[in-house]
C-alpha positions as a printed Julia matrix, in Angstrom:
488×3 Matrix{Float64}:
 39.83  -11.13  202.16
 42.26   -8.33  203.05
 39.9    -5.36  202.67
 39.38   -3.54  205.96
 35.93   -2.12  206.54
 36.94    0.62  208.91
 38.61    1.69  212.1
 37.33    3.42  215.17
 39.82    4.4   217.84
 40.37    6.97  220.53
 43.83    8.41  221.01
 44.49   10.53  224.08
 47.54   12.64  223.4
 49.16   15.27  225.55
 50.27   18.18  223.4
 52.6    20.78  224.86
 52.03   24.43  224.03
 53.9    27.53  225.06
 52.48   30.4   227.08
 53.93   33.71  225.89
 53.92   37.23  227.27
 51.97   39.55  225.04
 49.9    39.28  221.9
 52.75   40.47  219.71
 54.79   37.41  220.77
 52.1    34.76  220.21
 52.61   32.32  217.38
 50.82   33.3   214.19
 49.37   31.54  211.17
 50.44   33.11  207.87
 48.45   32.23  204.74
 50.35   32.21  201.44
 48.08   33.43  198.62
 50.61   33.96  195.82
 52.98   31.64  193.94
 55.43   34.49  193.26
 58.91   34.57  194.79
 59.09   38.03  196.35
 60.33   39.51  199.62
 58.25   40.8   202.51
 57.82   44.57  202.29
 58.3    45.2   206.0
 59.72   42.23  207.94
 58.83   42.29  211.62
 55.42   43.98  211.39
 53.57   40.62  211.77
 51.9    41.09  208.38
 52.89   38.91  205.45
 52.78   41.2   202.4
 55.15   41.92  199.54
 55.2    45.27  197.7
 51.93   44.38  195.96
 50.22   43.25  199.17
 50.43   39.54  198.4
 51.69   36.93  200.88
 54.36   34.74  199.26
 56.17   31.82  200.86
 59.43   33.76  201.04
 57.66   36.75  202.59
 55.94   34.53  205.16
 59.25   32.96  206.17
 60.87   36.39  206.45
 57.99   37.55  208.64
 58.18   34.57  211.0
 59.33   35.66  214.46
 62.23   33.99  216.25
 60.79   34.92  219.68
 57.72   32.68  219.51
 57.19   28.98  220.12
 56.18   28.35  216.52
 54.65   30.21  213.6
 52.72   28.21  211.02
 52.53   28.81  207.28
 49.55   27.49  205.29
 48.46   28.02  201.69
 45.38   29.31  199.86
 46.14   28.8   196.18
 44.51   27.33  193.08
 45.64   23.69  193.01
 47.66   22.07  191.65
 50.1    24.91  192.24
 53.81   25.4   191.62
 56.01   27.91  193.43
 59.09   28.61  191.29
 61.94   29.99  193.38
 64.31   32.37  191.64
 65.87   34.35  194.5
 67.83   31.54  196.15
 67.39   29.12  199.05
 64.83   29.62  201.8
 66.55   30.0   205.16
 64.54   28.81  208.14
 65.24   31.35  210.87
 62.72   30.24  213.47
 60.87   27.23  214.88
 58.37   27.23  212.06
 55.96   24.76  210.48
 55.25   24.92  206.75
 52.01   22.97  206.25
 51.15   22.38  202.62
 47.9    21.0   201.2
 49.58   17.8   199.98
 52.51   16.77  197.81
 50.24   16.22  194.8
 48.73   19.68  195.18
 51.74   21.92  195.83
 55.22   21.79  194.3
 58.08   23.93  195.57
 61.03   24.06  193.17
 64.08   25.91  191.98
 62.8    27.51  188.79
 63.55   25.45  185.66
 63.87   28.66  183.64
 67.19   28.9   181.82
 69.68   31.09  183.66
 68.35   30.36  187.16
 71.42   29.99  189.43
 72.05   26.79  191.35
 70.76   26.66  194.92
 69.12   24.2   197.29
 65.52   24.75  198.44
 65.76   24.9   202.27
 68.59   25.56  204.71
 67.92   24.95  208.41
 70.58   26.37  210.78
 71.69   24.3   213.74
 70.44   26.75  216.37
 66.67   26.39  216.0
 64.71   23.25  217.05
 61.32   21.88  216.0
 61.1    22.67  212.29
 58.29   20.96  210.37
 57.67   20.63  206.62
 54.41   18.93  205.62
 52.38   18.2   202.52
 54.8    19.46  199.85
 56.73   18.27  196.82
 60.3    19.65  196.79
 62.21   19.34  193.53
 64.94   20.63  191.22
 67.25   21.88  193.94
 70.9    21.96  192.91
 73.55   22.54  195.57
 76.32   22.07  192.96
 79.57   21.33  194.87
 77.87   21.74  198.27
 75.77   19.27  200.3
 71.99   18.86  200.47
 70.36   19.29  197.06
 66.9    19.95  198.51
 67.59   20.47  202.23
 70.66   21.18  204.35
 69.66   20.78  207.99
 71.53   21.09  211.26
 68.4    21.53  213.36
 65.55   19.35  214.58
 63.63   18.72  211.36
 60.47   16.65  210.81
 59.19   15.89  207.31
 55.69   14.42  206.94
 53.88   13.53  203.7
 56.65   15.13  201.64
 57.99   14.12  198.22
 61.61   15.04  197.49
 62.59   14.37  193.89
 65.12   15.28  191.2
 67.59   17.2   193.36
 71.38   17.21  193.03
 74.33   17.83  195.36
 77.92   16.83  196.08
 76.69   14.73  199.04
 73.11   14.13  200.09
 71.29   14.48  196.79
 68.04   15.17  198.65
 69.06   15.87  202.27
 72.28   16.53  204.12
 71.69   16.19  207.86
 73.87   17.22  210.78
 71.08   17.39  213.36
 67.95   15.36  214.08
 65.93   14.24  211.08
 62.53   12.51  211.37
 60.6    11.43  208.27
 56.99   10.17  208.19
 55.25    8.83  205.07
 57.7    10.44  202.63
 58.92    9.62  199.13
 62.57   10.32  198.27
 62.97    9.58  194.59
 65.45   10.14  191.75
 67.96   12.33  193.57
 71.67   12.31  192.74
 74.9    12.87  194.69
 78.32   12.96  193.08
 79.85   11.55  196.26
 77.93   10.07  199.19
 74.23    9.5   199.85
 72.07    9.7   196.76
 69.04   10.41  198.96
 70.42   11.22  202.44
 73.79   11.81  204.02
 74.1    12.15  207.8
 77.53   12.55  209.35
 79.03   11.7   212.72
 77.92   14.94  214.4
 74.25   14.15  213.83
 72.13   12.98  216.73
 69.92   10.62  214.74
 67.87    9.87  211.67
 64.42    8.25  212.03
 62.54    7.18  208.91
 59.04    5.7   209.19
 56.69    4.34  206.5
 58.62    5.95  203.67
 59.83    4.95  200.21
 63.4     5.68  199.09
 63.99    4.6   195.49
 65.83    5.39  192.25
 68.47    7.56  193.94
 72.15    7.33  192.99
 75.6     8.18  194.3
 79.17    6.91  194.26
 78.77    5.46  197.79
 75.43    4.77  199.49
 72.83    5.05  196.74
 70.06    5.69  199.29
 71.7     6.55  202.63
 75.29    7.26  203.67
 76.29    8.2   207.18
 77.69    7.45  210.57
 74.91    8.71  212.84
 72.22    6.78  214.7
 69.7     5.6   212.06
 66.34    3.9   212.66
 64.22    2.44  209.84
 60.72    1.09  210.54
 58.26   -0.08  207.85
 60.25    1.48  205.02
 60.72    0.45  201.39
 64.3     1.15  200.29
 64.73   -0.37  196.85
 66.49   -0.01  193.52
 68.93    2.71  194.46
 72.34    2.69  192.78
 75.98    3.22  193.73
 79.02    2.93  191.48
 81.55    2.16  194.24
 79.92    0.7   197.37
 76.5     0.09  198.95
 73.75    0.32  196.38
 71.3     1.13  199.18
 72.88    1.91  202.58
 76.48    2.6   203.64
 77.05    2.85  207.4
 80.46    4.36  208.17
 79.97    4.66  211.94
 80.04    2.59  215.11
 76.29    2.98  215.69
 74.28    0.29  213.9
 71.52    1.08  211.43
 68.44   -0.34  213.21
 65.79   -1.94  211.02
 62.31   -3.36  211.57
 59.56   -4.39  209.11
 61.69   -2.86  206.35
 62.46   -3.91  202.78
 65.99   -3.19  201.55
 66.31   -4.59  198.05
 67.91   -4.39  194.65
 66.63   -6.05  191.51
 68.98   -8.59  189.92
 72.56   -9.72  190.65
 75.25   -7.05  190.95
 78.92   -6.87  191.86
 78.29   -3.84  194.1
 76.82   -4.89  197.46
 73.49   -3.48  198.63
 74.71   -2.79  202.18
 77.94   -1.96  203.96
 78.72   -1.67  207.67
 77.05   -2.45  210.99
 73.31   -3.17  211.23
 71.0    -4.26  214.06
 67.72   -6.0   213.34
 64.59   -5.68  215.4
 63.13   -8.36  213.15
 60.75   -8.98  210.25
 62.86   -7.37  207.54
 63.39   -8.4   203.92
 67.08   -7.94  203.05
 67.77   -9.22  199.56
 71.56   -8.75  199.71
 73.27   -8.81  203.11
 76.82   -9.04  201.72
 79.16   -6.43  203.13
 77.07   -5.92  206.27
 77.02   -7.39  209.76
 74.02   -7.93  212.04
 71.74  -10.08  209.88
 71.52  -13.87  210.32
 69.68  -16.22  207.99
 66.8   -17.93  209.81
 66.79  -15.56  212.82
 64.51  -12.74  214.04
 61.83  -13.52  211.42
 64.05  -11.81  208.86
 64.15  -12.91  205.23
 67.82  -12.66  204.27
 69.48  -13.27  200.9
 72.79  -12.74  199.1
 73.21  -10.97  195.77
 69.49  -10.24  195.54
 68.44  -13.87  195.63
 65.07  -12.82  197.12
 62.6   -10.93  194.97
 60.31   -8.73  197.12
 57.81   -8.64  194.23
 56.88   -4.97  194.34
 54.9    -3.05  191.8
 56.33    0.02  190.07
 56.46    3.42  191.73
 52.91    4.67  191.24
 50.01    6.62  192.65
 48.48    3.99  194.94
 46.57    6.62  196.9
 47.65    9.21  199.41
 49.89   12.19  198.77
 53.12   10.36  197.89
 53.77    7.63  195.3
 54.64    4.18  196.61
 55.53    0.63  195.57
 52.72   -1.75  196.44
 53.48   -5.44  197.16
 52.22   -7.74  194.4
 49.93  -10.67  195.16
 52.69  -13.21  195.89
 55.08  -10.81  197.62
 56.96  -12.2   200.65
 56.23   -8.84  202.33
 52.54   -9.62  202.81
 51.53  -10.53  206.38
 55.14  -11.05  207.52
 55.67   -7.93  209.62
 55.59   -7.49  213.39
 52.23   -6.24  214.67
 53.91   -4.28  217.46
 53.9    -1.25  215.14
 50.1    -1.5   215.02
 49.31   -2.12  218.69
 52.08   -0.08  220.29
 54.0    -2.98  221.87
 57.36   -2.4   220.16
 60.44   -1.69  222.26
 59.71    1.98  221.57
 56.06    2.38  222.68
 55.77    5.74  220.92
 55.8     3.85  217.62
 52.19    3.11  216.67
 51.15    3.21  213.03
 47.4     3.33  212.4
 47.89    4.11  208.72
 50.52    3.27  206.12
 52.51    5.64  203.88
 49.32    6.75  202.16
 48.02    8.39  205.34
 44.48    6.98  205.34
 44.98    3.32  204.38
 44.91    1.14  207.49
 48.23   -0.33  208.56
 46.77   -3.76  209.39
 44.74   -5.45  206.64
 45.36   -9.15  207.3
 46.62  -11.4   210.07
 49.83   -9.37  210.36
 51.06   -6.05  209.03
 53.05   -6.11  205.81
 56.77   -5.45  205.61
 57.49   -2.15  203.9
 55.82    1.22  203.67
 52.42    0.25  202.2
 49.86   -2.38  203.13
 48.55   -4.73  200.45
 44.76   -5.05  200.44
 44.22   -1.82  202.38
 42.33    0.97  200.64
 42.71    4.68  201.16
 39.68    6.23  202.82
 38.35    9.2   204.69
 39.62    9.93  208.19
 36.88   11.6   210.22
 35.8    11.96  213.82
 36.13   14.51  216.59
 38.91   16.48  218.22
 38.54   17.77  221.75
 40.77   19.49  224.28
 40.7    20.71  227.84
 43.19   22.85  229.77
 45.38   20.94  232.21
 46.71   24.01  234.01
 45.37   27.5   234.76
 41.87   26.62  233.58
 40.39   29.97  234.55
 42.86   31.82  232.33
 41.29   30.18  229.29
 37.66   30.9   230.18
 36.05   32.76  227.27
 38.92   32.05  224.89
 38.13   31.18  221.29
 39.54   27.94  219.89
 40.07   27.93  216.13
 40.6    24.68  214.22
 41.94   25.04  210.66
 42.08   22.4   207.94
 45.34   23.17  206.03
 44.01   21.6   202.82
 40.77   23.58  202.52
 41.57   26.43  204.95
 38.11   25.93  206.43
 37.85   26.96  210.08
 35.73   25.85  213.02
 35.27   27.88  216.2
 34.46   26.99  219.8
 34.35   28.92  223.09
 36.53   27.54  225.89
 34.81   26.78  229.19
 36.6    26.29  232.52
 35.18   22.77  232.87
 35.08   19.75  230.59
 36.58   19.33  227.12
 35.78   21.49  224.14
 35.03   19.26  221.16
 35.05   19.88  217.42
 32.58   17.45  215.85
 32.53   15.95  212.35
 36.13   16.82  211.64
 37.47   15.36  208.38
 41.18   15.16  207.67
 44.49   13.91  208.97
 46.2    17.12  210.13
 44.77   20.18  211.88
 46.02   23.5   213.2
 44.66   24.54  216.59
 44.88   28.12  217.89
 43.73   29.42  221.27
 42.86   33.12  221.27
 42.85   34.15  224.93
 41.43   37.45  226.22
 44.29   37.98  228.68
 47.18   39.33  226.63
 49.74   37.96  229.06
 48.74   34.32  228.51
 48.45   33.12  224.94
 49.03   29.7   223.4
 49.57   28.09  220.03
 49.35   27.5   217.19
 49.54   23.73  217.47
 49.83   21.14  214.7
 47.73   18.08  215.6
 47.93   14.81  213.71
 47.12   11.23  214.6
 49.47    9.56  212.12
 52.99   10.77  212.91
 55.58    8.79  214.85
 56.62    9.08  217.58
 53.04    9.55  218.78
 53.92   12.35  221.22
 55.97   14.5   218.88
 54.76   18.06  219.39
 56.47   19.79  222.29
 57.28   23.24  223.55
 58.09   24.57  227.0
 54.91   24.32  229.1
 52.27   21.65  229.41
 48.85   23.21  228.93
 46.38   20.93  227.17
 45.12   17.4   227.01
 43.98   16.81  223.42
 41.69   13.87  222.68
 41.29   12.6   219.14
 38.51   10.17  218.21
 38.95    8.92  214.67
 36.86    6.8   212.41
 38.18    5.6   209.04
 35.88    4.58  206.23
 37.61    2.83  203.32
 36.65    3.19  199.69
 35.79    0.11  197.64
 38.27   -0.99  194.96
């Protein structure tokens, strides 16, 4: 029986926070309490408030300070909530994290009201690193004859638990990337590009694209229905299926000299077609299901534990795109699917060639990654139920311990906005007990104004495992988690 009863594990992670000079330069947490699209009344005063005193998303982003390590934006709204943008794209001007309550709870969209001009949702300049978007649905962006229907990014951008759907552009129906793009547990669905990359385009100037435990489906373009690019691309435990292209590469078109690297990933199209699924150079790390390898190089039938076919001769036997739990829809393997128990367990136990890759949960965020003898191929694990992630989170200063004596540590749940408080001692870890959730925001309020830290986004599910960095190592954060699954 493939129903896991639970998981108990201890992860010891080193998170890097920045010490800053002066309270006015410390990172802040801004709480959005209005779905309106209005400007901040006085940008730069460290208070998010429009003319009526409400904190909107646009106002919070305008208030964010470029001199700090990272500001964080959270939400306190009545859910489900929709923020209709009418004033144009949101420009990310600082190393900021927008942490939503979940893609099923909060939708961010270009207003569907007649007469709303065309614009994408986010633009990330290429001069600011470490941008994070979490727990949101992003939809109805329209870049018209420009690139990136939902997001145009030249920075270092991480998306986690994000749905991007129904966006349109010339290239990159959902995302146009010229920097570093990392995606964890995302759904990219039903986006359209007139030219290249129905879901994602990433050109030769980009450093890399890393996509983990995500579903990319029902996107369309002329070339590269899912992904088009020439940058370094890594795909691990993804489900990339049923995208469409009219000219070449129904799923992935690689125009560069760097191979698209794949592991434990399904790349499939349903039924025979004259347009190949893939085009260009690929490199397999094994245990993939490739239903149509025509037009590509790098895959060999009978090697590397890959299941390789031509003209979609293999049926991955996936269910429809549906709410299978978690914050993003997914396509669950059916009972006889060749994806079940045919993946490489290195993604579970951390023994892959990249040791930072260690998935405890699948795309749904709280369903265990391993439910049978081996992990499944693709983004979701058959027989694994979503559950409640709970346990404890503790930390202790690694450097300058006496500076933190008497500080107040604040742990915020971005879904409920509930806070827990602890005093920091100069010895031993400070521990928050009975913590429930997958993502937390940790702030350290220090008495000495010349030495402040945070805020920090802490999660146990993202890959790479050590993914939160700034410019000075200050804390050792220990996470003990215990997952209890729900019965079917």
